[in-house]
C-alpha positions in Angstrom: 2.4 14.2 -18.7 2.2 11.1 -16.2 -0.6 12.1 -13.4 -0.9 8.9 -11.3 -0.4 5.2 -11.4 1.4 2.1 -10.4 4.7 0.7 -11.3 6.8 -2.4 -10.5 9.8 -1.6 -8.1 12.9 -2.7 -9.3 13.4 -6.2 -7.1 10.5 -7.4 -8.4 10.5 -6.9 -12.2 11.0 -10.1 -13.1 8.3 -11.7 -10.6 5.5 -11.3 -13.0 3.7 -8.5 -10.7 0.3 -7.0 -12.3 -0.3 -3.9 -11.9 -3.4 -2.7 -9.9 -6.7 -2.3 -11.7 -10.0 -1.4 -11.2 -12.5 -4.5 -11.3 -15.8 -2.4 -12.3 -16.8 0.7 -14.1 -17.7 2.5 -10.8 -14.9 0.9 -8.5 -13.1 3.7 -6.5 -10.4 1.3 -5.5 -7.7 -0.4 -7.6 -7.1 -3.9 -6.4 -3.5 -4.8 -5.1 -2.3 -8.3 -4.9 0.5 -9.5 -2.6 4.0 -10.0 -4.7 4.5 -13.4 -2.6 3.0 -16.1 -0.4 2.9 -14.7 3.4 1.6 -16.5 6.2 0.0 -14.1 8.6 0.5 -15.3 12.0 -2.3 -15.1 15.0 -2.3 -11.9 17.3 0.6 -10.7 15.1 1.4 -7.9 12.8 3.0 -9.1 9.5 3.9 -7.3 6.0 2.7 -8.3 2.9 5.2 -7.0 -0.2 3.1 -5.9 -3.0 6.2 -5.5 -5.7 4.7 -2.0 -6.6 5.0 1.7 -6.1 2.7 4.5 -7.0 3.6 7.9 -8.2 1.0 10.9 -8.1 0.7 14.9 -8.2 2.2 16.6 -5.1 -1.3 17.2 -3.5 -2.4 13.5 -3.8 -1.7 10.7 -1.5 -2.6 6.5 -2.1 -5.0 5.7 0.9 -4.5 1.7 1.3 -7.3 -0.1 2.6 -7.8 -3.8 3.0 -10.1 -5.7 1.0 -13.2 -6.1 3.0 -14.1 -10.3 2.4 -10.2 -11.2 3.2 -10.9 -8.9 6.3 -14.1 -10.2 7.4 -13.4 -14.0 6.3 -9.9 -13.9 8.2 -10.6 -11.6 11.1 -7.7 -9.5 9.8 -7.2 -5.4 9.6 -4.4 -3.0 8.4 -2.6 -2.0 11.6 -3.0 1.8 10.8 -6.8 1.4 9.9 -5.7 3.0 6.4 -2.4 3.3 4.9 -1.3 6.6 3.7 1.3 6.7 0.5 2.6 10.1 0.2 3.6 11.3 -3.2 7.1 11.5 -2.2 7.4 8.0 -0.9 7.6 7.2 -4.8 11.2 6.4 -5.6 12.6 7.2 -2.2 16.2 6.4 -1.4 15.5 4.2 1.3 13.1 1.4 -0.5 12.1 2.7 -4.0 8.9 3.6 -2.7 7.8 0.2 -2.3 4.3 -0.4 -0.7 3.8 -3.1 1.7 0.5 -3.7 3.3 0.7 -4.0 7.2 -2.1 -6.5 8.3 -2.8 -7.6 11.9 -4.6 -11.1 12.3 -7.1 -10.9 15.2 -7.6 -14.6 14.8 -6.1 -17.6 16.7 -5.2 -19.5 13.5 -2.4 -18.4 11.0 -4.0 -17.1 7.5 -2.3 -18.0 4.4 -1.8 -15.5 1.6 -1.0 -16.5 -1.7 1.1 -14.6 -4.5 -1.3 -13.0 -6.7 -4.0 -12.4 -4.1 -6.0 -9.3 -3.9 -5.2 -8.3 -0.5 -6.1 -4.3 -0.8 -7.4 -1.6 -2.8 -5.5 1.7 -3.1 -7.4 4.9 -3.6 -6.2 8.3 -5.0 -7.2 11.0 -2.9 -6.3 15.1 -3.5 -5.5 16.9 0.0 -5.6 20.5 1.2 -3.1 22.4 3.2 -3.2 25.3 5.6 -2.8 28.9 5.1 0.5 28.6 7.3 1.7 25.4 6.2 5.7 25.3 5.8 6.7 21.8 5.6 10.2 21.6 4.7 11.4 18.3 5.6 12.3 16.0 3.1 11.8 12.2 2.9 14.5 10.1 3.3 13.4 6.4 3.4 10.3 4.3 3.8 7.5 3.8 6.6 8.3 6.1 9.3 11.2 7.8 7.8 10.0 11.5 8.4 10.7 11.0 12.5 8.5 10.8 15.2 
């Protein structure tokens, strides 16, 4: 039985995408690379496609964190501090669960990210529910698809 992991989305099957991996035995995060070269414009939000989707257990999510060296050297941050990839984002009808990294460039110069550059880390987390939880909405798309 598969528990959690990464797969390549269909549109990137032949793009030479490497599945994320931990670099050391005690690393918490799986390094995630850019699937294409992207220029991060100054004072703007840019999306970095990864070509990846993640599967996990129903009571888990994948936390997305910008790589600290990339952030520090280039004055970058994730637009929402931490990306949260829910388990029902996998294979959703809107975008197959493609993980996109939303980065804000705080600097005054564009930042180039090359295909294959490690841009983020993914950490799988377990979460808890309240006693009276009754969420019934079903995901029907990508980012922001569950409404306001």
